[in-house]
Every structure is written in C-alpha cells, then in structure tokens.
BALOBA-1460 file (C-alpha; in Angstrom, 3 decimals):
// residues 109
<rec num="1" residu="m" x="0.009" y="-0.081" z="0.079"/>
<rec num="2" residu="r" x="1.470" y="3.366" z="-1.062"/>
<rec num="3" residu="k" x="1.041" y="6.336" z="1.161"/>
<rec num="4" residu="y" x="1.103" y="10.087" z="0.828"/>
<rec num="5" residu="t" x="2.584" y="11.704" z="3.876"/>
<rec num="6" residu="i" x="1.577" y="15.214" z="4.751"/>
<rec num="7" residu="e" x="2.007" y="17.435" z="7.672"/>
<rec num="8" residu="i" x="-0.496" y="19.678" z="9.264"/>
<rec num="9" residu="q" x="0.104" y="21.751" z="12.346"/>
<rec num="10" residu="d" x="3.410" y="19.901" z="12.995"/>
<rec num="11" residu="k" x="1.707" y="16.512" z="12.901"/>
<rec num="12" residu="e" x="2.275" y="13.793" z="10.172"/>
<rec num="13" residu="y" x="-0.591" y="12.105" z="8.590"/>
<rec num="14" residu="d" x="-0.178" y="9.022" z="6.164"/>
<rec num="15" residu="l" x="-2.996" y="9.016" z="3.621"/>
<rec num="16" residu="a" x="-3.703" y="5.932" z="1.826"/>
<rec num="17" residu="m" x="-6.431" y="4.035" z="0.001"/>
<rec num="18" residu="t" x="-7.351" y="0.508" z="1.022"/>
<rec num="19" residu="r" x="-10.422" y="-1.845" z="0.170"/>
<rec num="20" residu="e" x="-12.109" y="-0.268" z="3.213"/>
<rec num="21" residu="s" x="-11.482" y="3.243" z="2.046"/>
<rec num="22" residu="v" x="-12.514" y="2.608" z="-1.423"/>
<rec num="23" residu="k" x="-15.653" y="1.158" z="-0.226"/>
<rec num="24" residu="w" x="-16.260" y="3.966" z="2.121"/>
<rec num="25" residu="a" x="-15.684" y="6.504" z="-0.679"/>
<rec num="26" residu="n" x="-18.111" y="4.777" z="-3.051"/>
<rec num="27" residu="n" x="-20.856" y="4.357" z="-0.212"/>
<rec num="28" residu="n" x="-20.552" y="8.192" z="0.487"/>
<rec num="29" residu="g" x="-21.011" y="9.202" z="-3.203"/>
<rec num="30" residu="f" x="-17.691" y="9.230" z="-4.847"/>
<rec num="31" residu="d" x="-18.375" y="9.419" z="-8.662"/>
<rec num="32" residu="l" x="-15.106" y="8.891" z="-10.705"/>
<rec num="33" residu="i" x="-17.171" y="9.174" z="-14.066"/>
<rec num="34" residu="n" x="-18.661" y="12.572" z="-13.042"/>
<rec num="35" residu="f" x="-15.592" y="13.618" z="-10.961"/>
<rec num="36" residu="e" x="-15.421" y="17.221" z="-12.499"/>
<rec num="37" residu="n" x="-19.167" y="17.661" z="-12.374"/>
<rec num="38" residu="k" x="-19.181" y="16.934" z="-8.669"/>
<rec num="39" residu="l" x="-15.636" y="18.342" z="-7.919"/>
<rec num="40" residu="i" x="-16.086" y="19.721" z="-4.413"/>
<rec num="41" residu="n" x="-17.978" y="16.562" z="-3.201"/>
<rec num="42" residu="n" x="-15.531" y="14.200" z="-4.847"/>
<rec num="43" residu="v" x="-12.539" y="16.025" z="-3.441"/>
<rec num="44" residu="d" x="-14.023" y="16.030" z="-0.014"/>
<rec num="45" residu="i" x="-14.860" y="12.340" z="-0.077"/>
<rec num="46" residu="l" x="-11.490" y="11.188" z="-1.113"/>
<rec num="47" residu="w" x="-9.692" y="13.382" z="1.240"/>
<rec num="48" residu="c" x="-11.815" y="11.999" z="4.104"/>
<rec num="49" residu="a" x="-11.204" y="8.374" z="2.776"/>
<rec num="50" residu="g" x="-7.579" y="8.787" z="2.519"/>
<rec num="51" residu="f" x="-7.321" y="9.135" z="6.408"/>
<rec num="52" residu="l" x="-9.309" y="5.768" z="7.079"/>
<rec num="53" residu="a" x="-6.302" y="3.308" z="6.539"/>
<rec num="54" residu="n" x="-3.919" y="4.955" z="9.080"/>
<rec num="55" residu="h" x="-6.052" y="7.449" z="11.190"/>
<rec num="56" residu="k" x="-9.237" y="5.812" z="12.026"/>
<rec num="57" residu="d" x="-9.597" y="8.421" z="14.891"/>
<rec num="58" residu="v" x="-9.937" y="11.251" z="12.247"/>
<rec num="59" residu="r" x="-13.565" y="11.463" z="11.469"/>
<rec num="60" residu="p" x="-14.807" y="13.186" z="8.293"/>
<rec num="61" residu="s" x="-15.612" y="16.540" z="10.153"/>
<rec num="62" residu="l" x="-12.023" y="16.601" z="11.380"/>
<rec num="63" residu="a" x="-10.503" y="15.442" z="8.170"/>
<rec num="64" residu="l" x="-12.254" y="18.499" z="6.372"/>
<rec num="65" residu="k" x="-10.943" y="20.899" z="9.108"/>
<rec num="66" residu="l" x="-7.462" y="19.391" z="8.486"/>
<rec num="67" residu="m" x="-7.940" y="20.134" z="4.765"/>
<rec num="68" residu="e" x="-8.578" y="23.655" z="5.298"/>
<rec num="69" residu="s" x="-5.506" y="23.828" z="7.696"/>
<rec num="70" residu="y" x="-3.478" y="22.078" z="5.072"/>
<rec num="71" residu="k" x="-4.573" y="24.650" z="2.537"/>
<rec num="72" residu="e" x="-3.944" y="27.626" z="4.780"/>
<rec num="73" residu="e" x="-0.466" y="26.299" z="5.401"/>
<rec num="74" residu="g" x="0.336" y="26.129" z="1.818"/>
<rec num="75" residu="g" x="-0.430" y="22.657" z="1.048"/>
<rec num="76" residu="d" x="-1.538" y="21.431" z="-2.417"/>
<rec num="77" residu="i" x="-4.863" y="19.767" z="-1.726"/>
<rec num="78" residu="m" x="-5.426" y="18.633" z="-5.442"/>
<rec num="79" residu="d" x="-1.906" y="16.934" z="-5.424"/>
<rec num="80" residu="v" x="-2.948" y="14.774" z="-2.501"/>
<rec num="81" residu="v" x="-6.415" y="14.163" z="-4.055"/>
<rec num="82" residu="n" x="-4.854" y="13.174" z="-7.378"/>
<rec num="83" residu="f" x="-2.613" y="10.634" z="-5.595"/>
<rec num="84" residu="l" x="-5.791" y="9.243" z="-3.903"/>
<rec num="85" residu="m" x="-7.774" y="9.116" z="-7.123"/>
<rec num="86" residu="e" x="-4.915" y="7.152" z="-8.649"/>
<rec num="87" residu="e" x="-4.862" y="4.735" z="-5.860"/>
<rec num="88" residu="h" x="-8.595" y="4.389" z="-5.885"/>
<rec num="89" residu="t" x="-8.409" y="3.595" z="-9.697"/>
<rec num="90" residu="s" x="-5.659" y="1.107" z="-9.198"/>
<rec num="91" residu="f" x="-7.298" y="-0.609" z="-6.531"/>
<rec num="92" residu="t" x="-10.340" y="-0.864" z="-8.624"/>
<rec num="93" residu="n" x="-8.547" y="-1.901" z="-11.724"/>
<rec num="94" residu="a" x="-6.707" y="-4.727" z="-9.769"/>
<rec num="95" residu="l" x="-10.132" y="-6.189" z="-8.509"/>
<rec num="96" residu="v" x="-11.507" y="-6.134" z="-12.045"/>
<rec num="97" residu="s" x="-8.544" y="-7.804" z="-13.649"/>
<rec num="98" residu="t" x="-8.488" y="-10.354" z="-10.843"/>
<rec num="99" residu="d" x="-12.241" y="-11.195" z="-11.427"/>
<rec num="100" residu="l" x="-11.466" y="-11.445" z="-15.147"/>
<rec num="101" residu="k" x="-8.828" y="-14.259" z="-14.579"/>
<rec num="102" residu="k" x="-11.093" y="-16.608" z="-12.701"/>
<rec num="103" residu="k" x="-9.773" y="-20.148" z="-12.572"/>
<rec num="104" residu="g" x="-12.298" y="-22.922" z="-12.864"/>
<rec num="105" residu="k" x="-15.045" y="-24.044" z="-14.952"/>
<rec num="106" residu="i" x="-18.236" y="-22.169" z="-15.637"/>
<rec num="107" residu="t" x="-21.170" y="-24.319" z="-16.352"/>
<rec num="108" residu="i" x="-24.642" y="-23.015" z="-17.708"/>
<rec num="109" residu="a" x="-27.410" y="-25.123" z="-17.151"/>
C-alpha cells in the first residue's frame, strides 16, 4: 500500500487507499465518472477516505478541518487528491483484472 505523507500543524498524516476506504468513498457518493461535475463533493470524499487506513480516529468532520488547515499552510490539496484518485483507480482496476482471470469452470445449465 502506497501512502502520501502530509504535515498539518506539526503532525504527520499518512493518507492511503485500502479496500475499506474505497468502499467508504463509493458508499459516500464518490463518482469517478462525473468527477469534475461533482468536484467539491468528490474532493471532500477522497480526502476523508484517505485518512481511514492509518488514522481511524480522524472522522470526516475533522478531516475536512485538516484540509482547510493544510490549504492555509500552503499545502496542495489537489496533489493529494490526485494521488488518492490514482490509488482508488488502481485498487479498482486490480479487482477487475483479478475477477477476469478466474480459474475454474463455468457451467450454464
């Protein structure tokens, strides 16, 4: 699992995407196909999902406050979000390619 380490208010956070965070993002409305049409929502969702793997104590409301602090401290939010989107896409693609390579017989009765 790759991670993106950021520092906010002198504390480091390791953001990453896992199966759990991908599911959380999808269940909370993340929409890759319409990413730009729902840009603010999708950015917020991915940002919050990024904390799940390594910072379970950071709830979405705190994650969004941390995003504002990160921005105020000169951090590039979209750089982080682009990393998380790439990880989300890689994770999803890995599952799809695994599903396509099933071993065994399929019988249609």
